[in-house]
Each structure stands twice: as structure tokens, then as C-alpha cells.
C-alpha positions in Angstrom: 0.0 0.0 0.0 1.4 3.4 -1.0 1.8 6.1 1.6 1.4 9.7 0.7 1.8 13.0 2.6 -0.7 15.6 1.4 0.4 19.1 2.5 -2.6 21.5 2.7 -4.8 18.4 2.7 -7.6 20.1 4.5 -7.7 22.8 1.8 -10.0 22.9 -1.3 -8.0 20.9 -3.9 -6.0 19.1 -1.3 -9.0 17.6 0.5 -10.5 16.3 -2.8 -7.1 14.7 -3.6 -7.2 13.0 -0.2 -10.6 11.6 -1.1 -9.3 10.3 -4.4 -6.1 8.7 -2.9 -8.0 6.9 -0.1 -10.6 5.6 -2.7 -7.6 4.0 -4.5 -6.5 2.3 -1.2 -3.6 4.6 -0.3 -2.6 5.4 3.2 -2.7 9.2 3.5 -1.1 11.5 6.0 -2.6 15.0 5.9 -0.8 18.0 7.3 -2.3 21.5 7.4 -1.9 24.6 9.6 -5.6 25.4 9.0 -5.0 29.0 8.0 -7.2 28.4 5.0 -7.8 24.7 5.2 -10.9 23.6 7.2 -11.3 20.5 9.4 -14.8 19.8 8.0 -13.2 19.1 4.6 -11.6 16.0 6.0 -14.0 15.2 8.9 -15.6 12.4 6.9 -12.2 10.5 7.2 -12.3 10.6 11.0 -13.0 6.8 11.3 -10.7 5.8 8.3 -7.7 4.1 9.7 -5.8 4.8 6.5 -6.1 8.6 7.0 -4.1 10.6 9.6 -4.8 14.3 10.0 -2.1 16.4 11.7 -2.1 20.1 12.5 1.3 21.5 11.9 3.1 24.4 10.3 5.6 23.5 7.6 7.4 26.9 8.1 9.0 25.0 11.0 11.6 22.8 9.5 11.3 20.3 12.3 7.6 19.8 11.5 8.5 19.3 7.8 11.0 16.7 8.7 8.7 14.8 11.0 5.9 14.9 8.4 7.8 13.2 5.6 9.0 10.2 7.6 7.6 6.9 6.3 5.9 8.2 3.1 6.6 7.3 -0.5 5.4 10.5 -2.2 4.6 14.1 -1.2 1.7 15.8 -2.8 2.5 19.4 -2.0 -0.7 21.5 -1.9 0.0 23.7 1.0 0.0 27.4 0.1 -1.8 30.7 0.7 -4.4 30.7 -2.1 -5.3 34.4 -2.1 -3.5 36.0 -5.0 -4.7 39.5 -3.8 -2.6 39.1 -0.7 0.4 39.8 -2.9 -0.5 43.4 -3.0 -0.7 44.1 0.7 1.3 41.4 2.4 3.8 39.8 0.0 5.8 38.3 2.8 2.9 35.9 3.4 3.4 34.3 0.0 7.2 34.2 0.6 6.8 32.3 3.9 3.8 30.1 3.1 4.9 29.1 -0.4 8.7 29.4 -0.8 9.9 28.8 2.8 7.5 25.9 3.2 8.6 24.3 -0.1 12.3 24.6 0.8 11.7 23.1 4.2 9.8 20.2 2.6 12.4 19.5 0.0 15.1 19.5 2.6 13.1 17.1 4.7 12.6 14.9 1.7 16.3 14.9 0.9 17.3 14.0 4.5 14.8 11.2 4.7 15.3 9.8 1.2 11.7 10.5 0.0 12.1 10.3 -3.7 8.9 11.7 -5.2 6.9 15.0 -5.1 3.8 16.3 -6.9 3.6 20.1 -6.7 0.4 22.2 -7.1 1.6 25.2 -9.1 -0.5 27.8 -10.9 -1.3 29.4 -14.2 -0.1 32.6 -12.5 3.5 31.6 -13.2 3.0 32.6 -16.9 2.0 36.2 -16.0 0.5 38.1 -18.9 1.2 35.9 -22.0 1.0 37.5 -25.5 -1.3 34.8 -26.8 -3.6 32.3 -25.3 -3.8 29.4 -24.7 -0.3 29.1 -23.3 1.6 25.8 -23.3 4.0 24.4 -20.8 7.1 25.5 -22.6 6.2 29.2 -22.4 8.5 31.3 -20.2 7.5 32.0 -16.6 7.0 35.7 -16.3 4.8 36.2 -13.2 3.4 39.7 -12.4 2.2 39.0 -8.9 4.2 37.9 -5.8 1.9 34.9 -5.7 2.9 33.9 -9.2 6.5 34.6 -8.5 6.4 32.5 -5.4 5.0 29.5 -7.3 7.6 30.0 -10.0 10.3 30.1 -7.3 9.0 26.8 -5.8 9.1 25.2 -9.3 12.7 26.2 -9.7 13.6 24.9 -6.2 11.9 21.6 -7.0 13.8 21.5 -10.4 17.1 22.0 -8.6 16.4 19.3 -6.0 15.2 17.0 -8.8 18.4 17.4 -10.8 20.8 17.4 -7.8 19.3 14.7 -5.7 17.2 12.6 -8.1 13.8 13.4 -6.6 11.1 12.6 -9.2 9.0 15.7 -9.6 5.6 16.4 -11.2 4.6 20.0 -11.4 0.9 20.7 -12.2 -0.1 24.2 -13.3 -3.7 24.6 -12.4 -6.1 27.1 -13.9 -9.1 28.3 -11.8 -10.4 25.3 -10.0 -14.0 25.5 -8.7 -16.4 23.2 -6.9 -17.5 22.0 -3.5 -15.4 23.3 -0.5 -14.2 26.3 -2.5 -13.9 29.3 -0.1 -11.8 31.8 -2.1 -11.6 33.3 -5.6 -14.1 35.1 -7.9 -16.9 32.5 -7.9 -17.1 32.3 -4.1 -16.7 36.1 -3.9 -19.6 36.7 -6.2 -21.8 34.3 -4.3 -21.1 36.0 -0.9 -21.7 39.4 -2.4 -25.0 38.4 -4.0 -26.2 36.8 -0.8 -25.7 40.1 1.0 -27.2 42.2 -1.8 -29.1 40.4 -4.6 -29.6 43.6 -6.6 -26.0 44.7 -7.0 -22.7 43.0 -7.7 -19.3 44.6 -7.3 -16.8 43.3 -9.9 -13.1 44.0 -9.4 -11.8 45.0 -12.8 -13.7 46.0 -15.9 -15.3 42.5 -16.3 -13.4 41.6 -19.6 -10.6 39.7 -17.8 -10.4 36.2 -19.4 -9.9 33.0 -17.5 -10.7 29.3 -17.8 -12.5 27.4 -15.0 -12.2 23.7 -14.3 -14.4 21.7 -12.1 -12.5 20.1 -9.2 -13.4 16.5 -10.1 -11.9 17.1 -13.6 -8.8 18.6 -12.0 -8.3 15.7 -9.6 -8.8 13.2 -12.5 -6.2 15.1 -14.5 -3.8 15.0 -11.5 -4.1 11.2 -11.2 -3.7 10.7 -15.0 -0.6 12.7 -15.0 0.7 10.9 -11.9 -0.1 7.4 -13.1 1.6 7.8 -16.5 5.3 7.3 -17.2 7.1 10.7 -17.2 10.5 12.4 -17.0 12.4 12.9 -13.8 11.0 16.5 -13.8 7.8 17.0 -15.7 5.2 19.8 -16.0 1.5 19.7 -17.1 -1.1 22.4 -17.5 -4.5 21.5 -15.9 -7.4 23.5 -17.3 -10.7 23.3 -19.2 -10.5 23.6 -23.0 -12.2 27.0 -23.2 -12.2 30.4 -21.4 -14.7 33.0 -20.5 -14.7 36.6 -19.2 -15.4 37.7 -15.6 -18.7 39.2 -16.9 -19.7 35.7 -18.2 -18.8 34.3 -14.8 -21.0 36.9 -13.1 -23.8 36.0 -15.5 -23.4 32.3 -14.8 -23.4 32.8 -11.0 -26.5 35.1 -11.1 -28.4 32.6 -13.3 -27.4 29.7 -11.0 -28.6 31.6 -8.0 -32.0 32.4 -9.7 -31.5 36.2 -9.5 -32.7 38.9 -11.9 -32.0 42.5 -12.6 -28.6 42.6 -10.9 -26.7 45.8 -11.4 -22.9 45.5 -12.0 -20.6 48.0 -10.3 -17.1 47.8 -11.8 -13.9 48.6 -9.9 -11.1 48.6 -12.5 -7.5 49.5 -11.9 -4.6 50.0 -14.4 -5.6 48.4 -17.7 -9.0 47.1 -16.4 -7.8 44.4 -14.0 -9.1 43.9 -10.5 -5.9 44.7 -8.5 -2.2 45.3 -9.2 -0.8 41.9 -10.2 -4.1 40.7 -11.6 -3.8 39.2 -15.1 -6.0 40.5 -17.9 -6.0 37.3 -20.0 -4.8 33.8 -19.2 -5.8 30.4 -20.5 -3.9 27.1 -20.7 -3.1 24.7 -23.5 -3.9 21.2 -22.3 -2.8 19.2 -25.4 0.1 17.6 -23.5 -2.3 16.2 -20.8 -4.9 15.2 -23.5 -2.2 13.0 -25.1 -2.4 10.8 -22.0 -6.1 10.2 -22.7 -7.6 12.8 -20.3 -10.5 15.0 -21.2 -12.4 17.5 -19.0 -16.1 16.6 -18.7 -17.2 20.2 -18.2 -16.5 23.5 -19.9 -15.9 26.7 -18.0 -19.6 27.8 -17.8 -20.8 24.4 -16.7 -18.0 24.2 -14.1 -19.0 27.6 -12.6 -22.7 26.8 -12.6 -22.1 23.4 -10.8 -19.7 25.0 -8.3 -22.3 27.7 -7.4 -24.9 24.9 -6.8 -22.4 23.0 -4.7 -21.3 26.0 -2.6 -24.9 27.3 -2.0 -25.9 23.8 -0.8 -22.9 23.7 1.6 -23.5 27.2 3.0 -27.2 26.4 3.6 -26.3 23.1 5.4 -23.9 25.0 7.7 -26.6 27.6 8.5 -29.3 25.0 9.4 
């Protein structure tokens, strides 16, 4: 039976990955500092003897070293997910992303753990000239969040080449679905629950993104992991289309059954939502598709399903 450490395993994507690994019969050790992860995301594994949930902060190198002992592979999903934090508190992304990744790699080196899967981000590409952008495009991040993810990728690449650690880097687009508690879709839901007549939109609404449903993203993750690959390999994970923020707003409003909602735009710079926000980004997933993977949902479907999921969760918490 394979043993995995899932860092950030009580977070949004991490907890869904835990579900998938346990369904495949893996033993899973979860570590999370619960700064953005939530215990209820893994609560259903309480009686599962193959799942161990630990509270710990990987910024402490001793915690990192203890965490990796006895595991075969590290799925590294711990990070601060709020891109906007880059603007006001950039040191958070340095500490939560770069320092944590370094500590983890050092712990793996010292304990002879030979495999890592890293949750990177489309933000490493910055503002590409054309979309969709493929894995061989240069990394030119324009946010501290994106820069921190790129720095982590480079650290992992160095440890892979120097110490023979097998590394899989996954650059996710905007992942949505149940348990999501950050990002534009969740932000719109919360704003519209407070005021069903008006929606504040950061930016001018023409920003372009792709949205992938979390089950598609996890399936892509496992397809990439299960297939033969290089010592260091990179895959984009995204849907095959892209939509504007205005279209996201429309999909959220429709899914919530609302009408006559007035948009209030708050653009900065060239129409983005905040300094470091990207105007247009979408990912080329042909490399992943060559392995036989296909997303089951397009962006609008993913957003609509995610809204339904999140509303159901919020309602159940309130009852």
C-alpha cells in the first residue's frame, strides 16, 4: 500500500485529492496549519484508519522533517491561495509558499523521500502575449503569488536534478467546486447573498480565465501521476475553453436564480481587479490530453455546478 503525505490536505483541492487517494486504497497523512484549510473538509475520514490528519506548520523545518517520515510520495498542496494578498502582504506568499517548499524539499532529501507532486498555478505565466499558453512558455509572473509559485518550481527542479527526486509540477487554472472558499466565484456568491440587486466586480469584467471543475482537476492530477514521465515534468491542468469575468457573473447570477442585478465595476490599471491581476490567461492542455484525459465540463458548466455545490454547503452550515 502506497503512503502519501498531502500538505494542505484540509484545503480545497488538497482535500479532494485526499478523497481520491483513499478511494484508491492509499494510506494518507494530511498536514495542514488550518490557516485556509478547514477541518470539515476531511472530517468524513475521521474513522478511516488509512487517514491521519495532523495540525502543523511547515514553516517550521522540524515539523516538515517529522511529516515526511515513512511516506513514499509528497503531494505538496500547502500554500496561501489568495492572489490578492500579494498586493498588501507579499511576505505571506514568501513564507507560506517558498519557505515551506524549501523546508519540505530539505526534509525529503534528508529522509530519502524520492517523489513530489507540486500544485503550481497558471499565474507563473504572468500576462502571455497569446492564449492558450503551453508548458514550454516562459515563466514571467506579475504577482508575488505567481513569483512564489515559479520560485517553488525552480527549487523543485534543482532538487530533482541534484538529488534525483522525481517531480511532477501541475499548473492549475481556476479550479472550482464544493469546498471552495476563495476566488471570484465564491466572492460573487457571498456578495449576492448580501445584496441580490448589486454585484461589485473587481476590474472591468473583460478579464479572461478558464474554469475547471475540481473533479476534472483531480482526475487530471491522477492521470498525470499514473503515466510514465520524465524525472522532472510539467503539465497544465485546465478546461478547454475560457470566459470573461462578466460571463462568470452572469453564470453565478443565473445559477442563484436572480434577476436585474446591477454591475458595479472597480477597475485599476488596464482594467484588471488589482495590481498583479492578469488580464488574459488560459492554458493549452494538449500535453495532458495526449495521455487520454478529457475534461467533462466546460468553464460555464463548471462555474454553474460550483455555485450549486457551494450554496448547498452554505445552507447546510446555517441549518
